N, C-alpha and C positions, 0 to 999 in steps of 0.2 A: 580878359582877366588872366593874370598870371596864375599858374598852378599853385604857387606858393603864397599868394596874397591872402588867402583864407584857407582854413581847414574845414573840409566839408563834413558835416555829421551825416551818418547813414540814415536815410529816410525811408527806404522801401525794403521789402523782403526779397532778397535775391535768391536765396538758397535755403531750402528747408531740409533739415536732417532728421533722421529717426535714430533713436538710441536702442541698442540691443542689450544694454546693461540690465542686470537684475540685482536688487539689493541683497546683501547678505542677511541671514537670519539675525535678528536682534540689533541691526544697525539702524541709524537714523534714516528717515525717508529723505530722498533728494528734494531739492528746492525746485518747484515747478516754475517759478517766476523767471523771466528772461533778464539777463544783465543789461546794463545801459552802456551803449558805445559813446564814450565821451568825445572821441575824435578818431578819424582814420586819415593818416597822411600817406598818400601814395607816393612812392619814389620810383617813377617809371617814365618811359618816354611819353611824348605828347599824346599818343594813341595807345590803346591796349594791345592791339595786334590780333591778326587772324587772316582769313582768306575770304574772298567773295567771288561768286560766279553767277552771273545772270544768264538765264536761259530763255525767257519768254516775256513778251510785253503785250498789254492790251490797253484799250482806251475806252472811257465811258462817254456818255452823251454830253457831259460838261467839259470835256477836253482834258480831264486828268488821266494820267498814265499809271499803270500798275505793272510792277516787275515781280517775277518769281525766279527762283533758282536755288542755290545752296550756299551756305557760308559756314565758317568755323570761327570760334573765338568771339571776339568783340570788335566790331568795326564801326566806323563813322560814315553813315550814308548821308551825304550833304552835310547838314548840321544836326542830324538825328542819330543817336546811338542805337545800334542793333546788337543785342547781347545774347550770346548762346553758350555753347559748350565747346569742348575740344574735338568734337566729332561732327561730321557733316549733318546739316540740319536745313530743312526747307524754310523759306521765308516769303513774305509778301511785303512790298514797299509801294506806297502811294506817293505820286509826284504831281505837283501842279502843272499847268500848261507851260510854265517857264522852267520846269525841271527842278523846282525846289521841293525837297522832301517834306511831306505832310506827316507821315507816320511810317513806322517799320515794325513788323510783327513776325516772330519766329513760330514755326509749327510746334505746338506743345506735344512733346513726346517724351518717353522715358529716356534716361541718360544714355543707354547703350543702343538706342535705335538710330540707325542711319536713315536719312531721308533727303530728297532733293526734288524741288519743284521743276516740272518740265513744260507745263502748259498752263495758261491763265486766260480767263474770259470774264466779262462783266455783263450781267443781265440787265433787263430794262428797269428793274427795281433798285439798281445800284449795288447789288450784292456781288461778291467776287467768288469765282469758282476756280479752284486750283487742282491740278492733277500732277502726279509725279511718281518717282520710284521710291521703294523702301527696301530695307534689308530683311529678307525672310528669316534669317537666322537670329536677328537681333530686333525683331519687331516688337513694338509696344502694344500691338493689337492682339487680344486673346482670341485668335481665330485659327481654324483648321484650313490651311491653304489647299489641302488635297494633293493627290499625286500629280507630279508634273508630267505633261505629255512628252512623248519621245522627242528628243532634240530640243527640249525646252532650254531657255536661257534665263539668266537672272532677271531679265527685263519683264518676266511674267508677273512680278510682284510690284504692285502699284497701290496708290491711294488716291482718293478724291476727297476734297474738303470744301467747305463754304464759309465765307467770312461776311460780316456786315460791313457797311461803308466806313466804320470807325476802326476796322482792323481786328475785331473780336472774332475768334474762331468759334463757329457755331456747332459744327459736327465734322467728323471725318469717318470714312469707310474704307475698308480694304477693297481692292479691285483686282480682277484677274484679266489679263490680256493675252491675246495670241502673240506669238513672236513678232515684234514690230520694232521700228526704229525708236519710238518713244510714245508715251501716252499723249493723248490729245483730249482737250475739253473745250466745249463751246456752250453758249447760253443764248436764250431767246429773250424777247421783250416781256414775256409773261413770267419769267423767273425760273424756267426749267433749265436743267443742265444736261449735256449730252457727252457721251464718252465713246472712244473707240475700243471699248471693252465692256465689262459688266460685273455683276456680283459673283461672289464665290459660288462654286457648284456645291449642292447639297444632295444628300441621299446616296444610294449605291451607284457606282459607275463613274461618278465625278465627271460629268460631261465637259466637253471642251469649252473654253471661255467664249462668250458671245462676241459677235463682230461689232456691235454697237448697242447702246442702251440709253435710256432717259431716266433722270431722277427729278423728283419734285423738290420744291424749295425746302421741305422738311427733311430731305434725304431719303425718301422712300423710292425704291426702284419701281418704275411704272411699266416699262416694257424692255425687252431685250431681243435683239435680232440674232438668231443663230446663223452659223456658217452653213453653206450648202451649195449645190450645183448652180453655176451661173453667177456666183458671188465672189468677191475678191478672196484670195488666200489670206490676206490680212489687210488692215486698213491703217496705213501710216498717215493718211490725209483725212481731215474732217472739217466741215464748215456747216453753219446753220444760218438760215435767213431770219430776219426779225419775226416773221410769222411762225417759225418753228419747223420749217422744212429742212430736213437733214440731208447732207450730201457726203458720201463716203468715196474715197479714192484709194485704189490699190491695184495690185497685179492679179490677172487671171491666167490660167495655163494656156499655152499656145503650142501647136505641134512643133516638135524639135526639128531642126534642119538635119540634113544628111550627115552622118558621122564623118569625121575626117578620115583620110586614107590611113591604113595601118602603118605604123612605124616599126622599125626593127625590134623594138622592145615589146611590141604588142599593140592591140587596138586601144584607142582612146575614146572614152564615152563622150557623147555630145552633151553640151551644156544646155539644160532646159531654159527656154526663153518664155517671157511673159508679155502680155499686152496690158496696157493701162485701161482700167474700167472706172467709170464714175457711176455710182448708184444713188438715185434720189429716193427719199422716203417721205411719206406724209408725216405730220406731227404725231400721229398715233402709231408710227412704226411700220405701217403697211408700205410695201414697195410702190413706187410711182413710175419711174422710168430708169433706164440705164443706157449709157453711151460709152462706146469704145473709142480710144485714141488709136488711130490706125498704126502709128509707128510703134516699134518695139521700144518701150519706155519703162523707166522706173519712176513711179509716182512719188512726188515730194510734198506738195501742198495744194490746198484749195482755198478760194476766197470768193465771197458773194459780193457782187457789185451793187451800186445804188439802184439799178433798174432790174435787179433780180438775176443778172447774168452770172455765170460761174466761170472763174478763171482757174485753170489747171496748170501747175508748174510741174514739169517732169524732166528727166534726163534720159538720153538715148542709151540703150543697153549695148548696142553694137553699131558699127558703121553701117550707114544706109544711104539710099539715093531717093530724092524726092523731086517731083515736078511742080509742086505748089509753093507759092510764096505769097502770103497775105491774101489768100483766096484767089489768086490769078495763076493760070498755067504759064510757066516760064521754062527756061532751059533747065536741064537736069543739073542738080547740085549735089556735091559730096558733103555728107554730114558725118563727123567723127563721133565715136563713142564718147561718153561722159560730157556731152554738150547739152545745153539746156534747150527745152522745147516748151513753148507757151501756147495753150489752146483756150479759146473763148467759146463757151457754150451758152445757148439761150436758156431761159428758165424751163423750157420743155426738152432740153437735151440736144438741140440742133447745133452743129458746129457753125460758129460765126466767122472765126478766123484763126490762123495759126502763125506763129513767129518762132524763129529759132536762130541759133548761132551757127553760121555756115563755116566750112573749112576755109582757111586762107587760100586765095587763088580762085575761088568761085566768083563768077561774074553775074550780076543781076542788073535788071533795068530799073534800079532805084536804090534808096539807102538801105543799109543792112548792118548787121553785127557779124564780124568775122573773127574767128579764134584760131590761133596757131596750135595751141595745146589744149588744156582743160579749162572749160568755162561751164561749171555745173550749177544748176539752180538749187537753192535751199528753200526759200519761202517766197510766197506771192501775197500781195495785199492790194486791194483796189480802194482808192480814195473816193470821197464824195463827189469829186469832179470827174470821175471815170478814169483817171490816169492809173496805170498799172505799174507797180513797183516790184522789182525782183531783187532779192539778195542772192549773190552768187559767190562761188569759190573760184578764184582766178589763179591759175598756175601757168605762167608763161606770158605771152603777149596776145593782145586782141586789138581790133580796130573797129571804131564806130564811124561809119560814113553817113553823110546826109546833111541835116540841118546844122548839127554841131559836131563836125568831125573831131574825133579824139583818138589818140594812140594810148593804149592802156597796157600796163604790165604789172605783174605782182607775183608774190609767192617765192618760195625757195626751191628751185628745181633740183638741187642736190639732195635735199632732205624731203622733197615732195610735200612741202608745207604750203598750202594755198593762202592767199590773202583775201580780204573782204572787198567786194565790189557790189555797188547798187546800180542797177540799170532801170530805165523808165520807158514805158510805151504809152502812147495815147489810147483813147477809147477805141480806135480802129485797128490797133495792133502795129502801128509804125514806131520804130525805135526813135526815141527823142533825146536821150541823154544818159550820162553815167556819172556816178560819184564814187570817189575812192580810187583804188588802183595805183595811179602814178605817184601820188605824194604821201599818202598816209601809211601804206604798207602795214596795215593792221592784220594780224594773223586771224584767220577765219575762225569764228566761234559758232554759236548756234544759228545766228543769222535771222532769227525771228524778227518780224517787223510789223508795223501798223502804219497804213497810209493816211495822210491828212490831205487837205486841199493844198495842192502844189508843193507838198513836202512829205517826208516819211521819217519815222523814228525806227532805228534798228538796234537790236541787242547784239553785242559781241561778247560771247560768253566767257572766254578764258580770263582768269584773274591775274594775268601777267601784268606787271607794272609797265605803263606806257610813258614814253617821253613825248608827250603831246601837249601842245598849248602851254608849255612851261610847267606842267605838273609831272615831275619826274618820279615822285614816290606814290602816286595815286593810281588806283584802278579806275579806269573809265569804261563802264559797261554799256553806256547808252550814247548814241550819236544821232544827229539829225542831218538829213540831206534835203536840200531845197532845189526845186526845179529852176533851171537857168543859171545856177551857180556850179559850173562844171568842176568836177574833181575836188569838191569840198565836202568834208564830213566834220560837223561842228560838235564838240563834246557837250553833252547835255547834263551829265551827272558825274560827280567825282566821289569815289568811295575810298576812304583812307583806311588801309589795312595794317598800319603800324610800320615803324621803321627800326625798332630795336626791342630790347628786353632788359629786365633788371631783376634782382632778387636781393633781399636783405637777409644775411646769414646769421647775424648775431647783434645783440645790443647790450649796452652796459650803462649803469647809472653814472651821471656826472655829479660828483660830490660838491657840496657847498653851494655852487652857483645854481644847482637845479637843472634838470634836463637829462638828455640821453644821448649817448654816443652809439652810432650804428656803423656796421661794416658789411659789405656784400660785393656784388659784381654787377656789371651792366655791359650792354653792347649797343652799338649805334649811337644815338644821341639821347641826352638826358637833360631836361631843363633844370636850372638852378635859380635861386633868388637873384643872382647878379649876372645871368647869362645862360650858358649851356655847357655841358661837358660832351666831349667827342671821344669815341673809341674807334677811330677810323681803321685801325689795323686788326681789329677783332674785339675780344672782350677785354675788360679792364677792371681793376680793383676800385671799389667805391667806398669812401668813408664820409661820415657826416655827423652833424650835431643838431639835435632838435631841442626846442624848449619844452617845458612841462605841458604847455597847451598844444603841442604838436607842430608849432611853427618851425620851419626849417631855418636854422641859422646859417649853415654853410654845408656845401657838398664839395668833395674833391675827388678827382680821378688820380689813380696812381701813375698814369702815363705808361702802363706796362701791359702790352698784349700777351696773350698766351693762347693755347689751343682752345677752341670753342667747346670741346667735350671734356675739358679738365676743370673741375670746380676751383674757385680762386681762394675763398676764405675758409679757414678751418675754425679758429677760435679768436675771439676778441674780448679782452678784459681791460678794465680801467683801474688806475691807481687813484690815490686821494687827491692828486693835483689835477685830475682830469685828462691825463695822457692816456692814449689807447694803445695797448699791445695787440698786435695782429699776427697770426700765422696763416700761411697759405702755401700755394705752389704755383709755379709759372715756368714758362719756357721763354728764354731771352738770349739772344746772341750778342756777344761783346762787339761784334763788327757793326752792329746797329748803333749809330750815334744817338745819344740821348736827345729826344725831341722835346722833352718837357723841361720844367725849371730844375734848378739845382737841388731843390727841396722835394722833388718827386720821388716816388718809390723806384721808378725806372733809373733815375740818376744815382740813387743811393746804392742800388744793386749792380750798376754797370761796372763800377771800379772794382767790385769784389769778385767778379766772375773769373773762373779759370779760362785760360786762353783756348779759343776754338771750341768752347762749350756750347752745345745746342740741345741738351737734354732738359727734361722737366725736372725741376728741383724744388724742394720745400724752402721756405724762407720765414724769418721772423723780423718784425720791424716795429717801430713805435711812431705814432702820430701825435704831434703836439696839439694843444688846445686851439691853435689857429688853423689846424687842418694840414699842416706841412709835415712831411716825413722827417723826423729827427735823425733816425738811423735805420738801417736794414741790413741783414746778413743772410747769405745762403747757408743752408745746412746740407752737407753732402749726404746723399742717400741714393742707392741704385734703384729703389722702387719708386717709380714716378707717381704712384697712387697714395704715397704716404705723406701725411701732414702731421707735424708735431703738435702736441697740445701744450698750452701755456697757462700759467697762473701768475697773478701779480700781487705784490705786497703794497700796503698803503704808501710806503716811502719810495715807490717806483722800481724796486727790484723785481726781477722776473725769474721764474723757474720754468725750465723746458724739459720735456721727456720725449725721446725719439730713438730710433735704431739707426746706427751708422755702419756702413760697410768697412771692413778691415781686410786688406789684401796683403798676402805674403809676397812681397816684391821679389824675393829670391827665387821662389818656385813658380810665380805667376799662376798659382792655383786659383780656382774660383773663390770669390771673396767670402769671408765669414762676416758675422755681424756682432755688434755689441750694443746693449741697451744703455743709453746715457741719461743722466739726470744732471742738468746744468743750471747754474745760477749766473745771472747777468746783472750788472749795476744799472742805474737809470740811464746811462749813456750807451748801453748795449755792449759794454765790455765784459768778456767772460771772466768771472771772479772765482768760480768753483765748478768742478766737474767730477762726477762720480760714475764709474762703470757699475751698473747694477748687476749685469750678468752677460753671459755669452749666448748669442742667439738673436733671432729676428722677431721682434714684437711689433705688430702692426695695429692700426686703428686704436691708438693709445688714447685713453681718457684719464685726465689728471684732476684730482680734487684735493684742496687743502682741508685738513681736519683740525680739531681742537688740539691744543697743546703742541703746536708746531709739527704735527703729524701730517703725512701725505698718503693719499691712496691713489693707486694706479691700476687700471684695467686695460687689457689688450688681447690681441689674437696672436697665438703662437703660429708663425708661418712654417717654420721647420722644427727646430728643437730649441729649448731654452734651459740654461743652467744658471740659477741664481744662488748667490751666497747670502744666507740669512743669519740671524743671531743664533740659530740652532743648527747651523751647518748648511751644506749644499742641498738645493731642491732642484730636481731635474724634471722637465716636462718633455716627454718624447713625442715625436710626430705620430699622428694617427695612421693606421694601416689604410691602404686604398679601400674604398667602399665596394661591397659586393651585394647585388650586381653593380656594375659601373654607374656612377652618378656623380653629382658635384661633390668635390672633396670638401670635407668639413674640417675646421680648425678648432683647436682647443682654446677656450677663453680662460684667462687667469686674472686673479686679483691679488694685489700685494699692498702691504702697509710698510711705510718707511719713515725715518726721521728726516729732518731738514738737511742733515749731513749726507743723506743717501743710504744710510745703513738700513737694510731690509729687516723688519721685525718678523714678518711671516708672509707666506705666499700660499694661495688656495686656488684650486681649479674651480671654475664656475660652470662648466658644461661645454658641450660640443655642438649644440644645435641652436645656438643663439649668438648674436653679435651685440655687444654692449654699445649703446648709443649715448647715454648720459649717466653721469656719476655726480652725486652731491653728498657732502657730509652732513650728518645730523648731530644734535647734541649727544654727549656721552660716547662719541666715537662711532656711532652707528652710521649706516650708509643707505641712501636711496639709490636705486639703480633701475634703469630702463634698458630694454634690449629688444631686438627684433628676432622673431623665429625664422630660422633658415631652412628648416625641414618641416615635414608634415606633422611631426609630433616631437615633444620634448618632456623630459621628466626633471623636475627641479628638486634638489635634495633638502626640502623642508621636512619638518616632523609633524605628521607623516608626509611622505613624498607627494608632491603635486604633479599631476599629469595634465598636459595641455595638447590639443590638436588644432591644426589650422582650420579656421572656420569655413573657408571656401577655397576651392582649388585655384592655384596660381595667384593667391592673394596673400600678401605678407601681413602678419599679425604682430602685435606688440606684447611685451611682458614687462610688468612693473613689480618690483620687490623691495624688501628692506632686509639688510644684513646687520648682524650685531658687530661688536667691536673686534671680534676674532675672525670675521669673514664668513660666518655660518648664516645660512638663510633663515630668517624668522618667518617670513610669509611671502607669497607670490600671487599675483593676480594677472589675468589675461586682459589685454586691451584689444579693442576692435581694430585699431590702427597702430602702427609703430609710433612711438612717442619720443622723438629726439629732443623735445623741449620740456624741461621740468623746472619748477621754481619752489624751493623750500620757503616756508612761511613761518611766522612766529607760532609758538605753541606746538612745535614739532609736527607741523602739518606740511602737506605738499600739494601743489597745483600741477596738473599734468594735462596736456592738450590732447586727450583722447577719451573715449568712453570705455568703461570697464565692463567685462562680462562677469557672470555670476561666480558661484563657488568654483574653486580650482579643482574641478573633477573632470573625468574623461567626457569629451563631447562626441556626438555622432560623427561618422565618417564624413568627409567633405562631400557636399552635394554638387556634383559636376554639372547638373542641369540648370543651376541658377546662375544668373549673370553676376559679375562683380559689382557690389554696391557702389554708389557714387562716392567721391571724396566728400568729406564733411568735417565740420569742426565741432568738437564737444570739449568742454573743460570740466575736469573732475577735481574735487577737493577731498583729500584723504587725511585720516588721522595716522598716527604712528603705528597703529595696529592694523592698518589696511582697510578700515571702514570708510565707506564713501559718505562723507559729511554733506556734500552737495555735488550735484552734477547738472550742468547747464547745457542747453542747446540754444546758442544765441541765434534767434530767428532774424534779428536785424543785422546779420553778418553780410559781408561781401563774399565773393567766391573764394573763401580760404580753403585751399587744399594742401597747403604746406605751412606749418608753423615751425620755424627754425629756432626761435628764441622766445622765452617766457620769463618775465620778471615780475616781482611784487613790489609795488611802490610803497613808500612809507605810510600812506593813508589807506593801504589795503587794495587799491586798484591794481589791475593786471595790465602789463605792457606786453604786447605780442608783436612779433616781427617774422617776416617770411616772404612768400610770394603768393599772389592771387592764384586762381585756378590755372592749370597748366597751359591753357590757351591764351591767357591774357598778357603774359610776358611782362608782368609788373610786380615790383616789390612793394612792401607796405610796412608801416609801423602804426599800431593802433593802441588805444587806451580803453580799457573795459572796466566799468564799475560793477562789482557784483550786485545781485538783486538786493533791493532794500528789504531789510528784515527788522523785526522788533529788536530793541536793545537787549543785550544779554541780562539775565536775571539770576543772581546767586541766591538760592533758597536755603542753603545749609553749609556750614563749615565743619568738617570732621577731621580730627577731633577738635573740640573748641580750645583745648589746652595741649601744648606740645613743646618739644625741645628744639633748639636750633639744629639744622642738618637733617631733620626728619621730613616726612612727606605730609602735606596738607591736601585734602580733597575738597574741591568746590563742586557742589551739586546745584543744578538749576536748569535753565532752558536757554537755548541760543548761545551756549558757551563755545561752540566751534568758531564763532566770529572773533573771539578774544585774541588780540595781538600782543597784549602786555598785561602782566599781573604785577601790581605794586603793593609791597608791604612796607608801611611807613615811608612811602614815596621812593622806595628802592625797588628796582626791577628784579624779579626772581625768575629762575628757570622754571618752566612748566611744560606739561605735556597734555595735549588735547586727546582724551580717550574717546569721547563722543560729544555730541551736542549737549548732553546732560552731565558730563563729568570732566573736570580738569584735575590734574595732579601737579601740585606745586612743591618744589623743594625749598624749604625755609632756609634762608642764608645763615651761614654759621655765625657771622658777626652781628646778628641782630640783637639789640639789647632786650633784656627781659621786661615783661610788663604787657600792657595793652597794646595791640597792634592794629593800625588802620589798614584795611584791605580795600583795594580798588582794582577795577579791570578796565582796560581800554580796548575799544573796537572801532577802528577807523578814527574819525574825529570825535567819537563819543567816549566820555569817561564816566564810569558808574562807580560810586562809592557803595560798598557793601554795608548795609545797616545791621551787621552782626558783630558780636564780640569775639575776638580771638586774643588769647593770652599765651605768651611765651615764657616758659619757666627759666 
């Protein structure tokens, strides 16, 4: 089904938010009900995007497979979605025998906790055991890890968890390990779990972590084996029999060889060597037997065979000479270091046979495996037929002689990157075949595998995209090797991690025809109703039109690539005919021939570029109702991070404000700047231009006001001199901060006429950056800003002081200013709020939660993690009272709201991007919670003159969108949910007046008498 054939309603709870806001004394209580998501239209690539890394695989008695590892973002495993966050998170995936995904489940942890699955096992009851690593500094487990032993590494911090057969996580515990390659978990037929570590130490002393331990099905620690003499230094290998016998493999100390001869610079210490040791334990943890592998080896993996035999995979630590091959005494052979060695032990610890990879040039009286460079063992597994499978890292070339002679090669010798190779032995230890090497050239990953009858399944961990079997954009973490099919690795699972990204920066209503115009950016590929868009050269501009029900009518690409780290769209507004004005910035060279149609943004800008221009420059353009670019112009500016702001009139005219460099060509001195206010006709032609002042003003926000007035806010980069109706106003640069820190810039606000004449200019402060500006009735202003320092003082009466809630976390500021630019009030937001939407009744919607009274807060708590991104919507009155505040529980992962609009029926339209990991833009429609209709209980005074103020008292009045006096709309202000103030029109005739209020689609006639004198 096409992505655009239907608009999917949100059905499940993806992200819960908590609100830190507190209501002000005397204000109305917030609405506890959740709003209704009418529709959510994703404008994103076919997949959300992320990363996927498989580390281990296990199989149950029914033939199903289980994967664990780590992932980020949202990925598609087969045809099942696995949804997470933007940080590393452990997972478990269940696959059928044919590789089809049955379910996928992520480890439930706090947002800031990193985790990764490293080992997995299935017990006889069908439950899944997982162990892995976790971040000790960002763990979600409230535990005391205790002091780390000398030389400890991050690998000491692990977890163990258990799931049922349906993928529900039952419990999880922190685990402490000795320094080891990775955590290991195993399970028996009775439902017990085994680890190469144990519980956290308690009490004084904090003893070293155990060598191994056992847990019950309920997660209770039953016993733990401490380290001691005659036991391995650590246990990187672990296996368990169905009856619960535990086998541990690891190194034990061995006397060091004689030190090398002294060199001129001094003696060199000998490298300590180790022997391999296999330790067998009874199910109750008591030692049973131990066996040493004679050669100097590094233990890698253990596996228990169908007859109770134990297979040991290890690698030689140094070159050596042996006289044994497959249990027979033969000629001496040379064995190189970093070569594999396989040993078979009986259930009592007696050696049955050994096999290894010999050096090239060694001659045997039989078949063998010969390696020229490195052929190192990773994992071993025994199938039900007794065949032994090994996953190996191959770097260089190797030869398998005998029944199926093969020449093998793999890896990158220049970068020392090995490739994956699977080799197979029969139950007697004879080399029988190999898979991989010559044709697949798969980079070596974890290499964990599970053997079946006559085949093996291997995990190849890295999430690099493979060009394999025609799947060029998919991660293939699982492969199958079959005996007798030499050099073949069949992909068993495909994980789609996404191929692009998109974001919606702004949206504007489409007059008359109904619907919404959107603008943003995208990369990679993006599906459309009639095909797809491509941004093959990088990112591109995205414009589109949606119907009122969320259906996509069309999407268009600008055909214009630019730097991936440069945002594209600044502002987009519509006129009464449905044309869309867009501002942004881009990098484009005139030498690049236009690759798109003549009506693309690329083609429109191509002819206007100065010769040999390769800089990032801002632009302004207009998109017609059919999605084609009617015109576009570059705006010269030496600051590549500057984007002009634009506003539109109903007749299609546009107004722009930006800073332009002015260079003295005679002296070639550094350029100065001037602040421009321009007017363009519907065809993009410049019709008027006014220089507001000399200086550089950045991050400009432009808002039209009543009576043809304009408001402009910006950041003074250097100095600024403005000519106002009362003379010149100078804003000087701030002195460098002491002690040295990030330079702060002064924010200014000015009011001007349509002709560009500045009425007044006011400083706003130095510790905030204006994000949004909107005019309110009577010339007042709504303003949102972002705090840029740890504290800020806003010049309200009395002054309001705010401090950053958490260290390294940006906060928002919301305020209202009167018609002279003076602050009336200010409130602090938990998050910055770049999206605001004025509403009828002099109200405002803002996409953030508000904190309580504007009073000093305690110092930032540096011990607390940054809270997760969330979405909250607040509705405020003109006096700053929170009329309603919602936490939309049925939301998607909204962490960025770029645009917010109020529909004629009172619904809210939101646009932006999903959570940072999902790489997808969206447009959504939200219906506020259903509430009882407004009730007007009293009109005060009942008799009044035209032009005076009427008060409506009652309940639910904050919902009112329109007040009608004799069917004529009157200006009004929402003071609270219990009070409205209405200005009686001057031209209303005397006599009895009918009063009605409208809220959404509901119109209520007030059954009270009002007379106008």
